[in-house]
C-alpha positions as CSV (number, residue, x, y, z in Angstrom):
1,X,124.9,92.8,106.2
2,X,124.9,90.0,103.5
3,X,122.0,87.7,102.6
4,X,122.3,85.0,99.9
5,X,119.8,82.8,98.1
6,X,120.2,80.1,95.5
7,X,117.5,80.0,92.9
8,X,116.9,77.2,90.4
9,X,116.5,79.8,87.7
10,X,118.9,81.4,85.2
11,X,120.6,84.7,85.8
12,X,118.4,86.3,83.3
13,X,115.3,85.1,85.1
14,X,116.6,86.3,88.5
15,X,117.7,89.6,86.9
16,X,114.3,90.2,85.4
17,X,112.7,89.5,88.9
18,X,114.9,92.2,90.6
19,X,114.8,94.8,87.8
20,X,111.4,94.7,86.1
21,X,109.1,97.4,87.6
22,X,106.1,95.1,87.8
23,X,108.2,92.4,89.5
24,X,109.8,94.9,91.9
25,X,106.3,96.0,92.9
26,X,105.4,92.4,93.8
27,X,108.4,91.7,96.1
28,X,109.7,95.1,97.2
29,X,107.4,98.1,96.7
30,X,105.6,99.8,93.9
31,X,107.9,101.7,91.5
32,X,107.4,105.4,90.9
33,X,110.5,105.9,88.7
34,X,112.9,103.4,87.2
35,X,116.0,104.2,85.2
36,X,118.7,101.5,85.6
37,X,121.4,103.3,83.8
38,X,124.4,104.5,85.8
39,X,123.3,107.7,87.6
40,X,119.6,106.7,87.0
41,X,116.9,106.6,89.7
42,X,114.8,104.0,91.3
43,X,112.0,105.5,93.4
44,X,109.8,103.3,95.4
45,X,106.4,104.1,97.0
46,X,106.4,102.7,100.6
47,X,103.4,101.5,102.5
48,X,103.6,104.6,104.7
49,X,103.1,106.8,101.6
50,X,106.7,108.0,101.8
51,X,109.1,107.4,99.0
52,X,112.5,105.7,99.0
53,X,115.0,107.1,96.5
54,X,117.9,105.0,95.1
55,X,120.5,106.1,92.6
56,X,122.3,103.6,90.4
57,X,126.0,103.4,91.2
58,X,126.8,100.4,89.0
59,X,125.0,98.1,86.7
60,X,126.1,95.0,84.7
61,X,123.1,93.3,83.1
62,X,122.3,89.9,84.7
63,X,125.3,90.3,87.1
64,X,125.3,93.4,89.3
65,X,123.1,96.2,90.5
66,X,124.5,98.6,93.1
67,X,122.4,101.5,94.5
68,X,122.9,104.5,96.7
69,X,119.9,103.7,99.0
70,X,118.1,106.5,100.9
71,X,115.1,105.5,102.9
72,X,113.1,108.4,104.4
73,X,114.4,109.5,107.7
74,X,117.6,107.4,107.5
75,X,121.1,108.1,106.4
76,X,122.1,107.0,102.9
77,X,123.6,103.5,102.5
78,X,124.6,101.2,99.7
79,X,122.6,98.2,98.5
80,X,124.2,95.7,96.1
81,X,122.6,92.8,94.3
82,X,125.1,90.4,92.7
83,X,124.1,87.4,90.6
84,X,126.5,84.4,90.0
85,X,125.6,81.5,87.8
86,X,125.9,78.2,89.8
87,X,125.2,74.9,88.1
88,X,121.6,75.0,86.9
89,X,120.8,78.0,88.9
90,X,121.9,81.4,90.3
91,X,123.2,82.7,93.6
92,X,121.9,86.1,94.6
93,X,123.9,87.9,97.1
94,X,122.4,91.0,98.7
95,X,124.8,93.3,100.5
96,X,123.6,96.3,102.5
97,X,126.6,98.4,103.7
98,X,127.3,101.7,105.2
99,X,124.1,101.3,107.1
100,X,123.7,103.0,110.5
101,X,124.0,100.3,113.2
102,X,120.9,101.7,115.0
103,X,118.7,100.7,112.0
104,X,120.7,97.6,110.9
105,X,118.7,94.9,112.6
106,X,115.4,96.5,111.4
107,X,116.8,96.6,107.9
108,X,117.9,93.0,108.0
109,X,114.4,92.0,109.1
110,X,112.8,94.0,106.2
111,X,115.2,92.5,103.7
112,X,114.4,89.0,104.9
113,X,110.7,89.7,104.4
114,X,111.2,91.1,100.9
115,X,113.5,88.3,99.9
116,X,110.9,85.8,101.0
117,X,108.5,87.5,98.7
118,X,111.1,87.3,95.9
119,X,111.6,83.6,96.7
120,X,107.9,83.0,96.0
121,X,108.0,85.1,92.8
122,X,111.0,83.3,91.4
123,X,110.0,79.9,92.6
124,X,112.4,77.2,93.7
125,X,114.9,78.5,96.2
126,X,117.5,77.1,98.6
127,X,119.0,79.1,101.5
128,X,122.8,79.1,101.4
């Protein structure tokens, strides 16, 4: 699945919104552990009390964050955030791949909810 947003914000502002622990807590989930170096961990505390573990596959500051994504009770998948400068703003593309088809629609709905929260956090946004 691929979701995109256009933000009237610089890549460094969007990057901060998707990688800063306090920001992540506001749009995705509270952060238990955060190490954005290759091989590092991102561990999120979910509303259910369970924890989601992600491992950093690739990172390029203000451009790319790719994670091995392992929600509790689901098979591992890959989540990729890619930022591209575009005029006075930034395009954010979120790709979630290798996801089990049985949970794909539910995951898409969850990502839409979380991206709506990110939209509010960053400010001006246009769907593309």
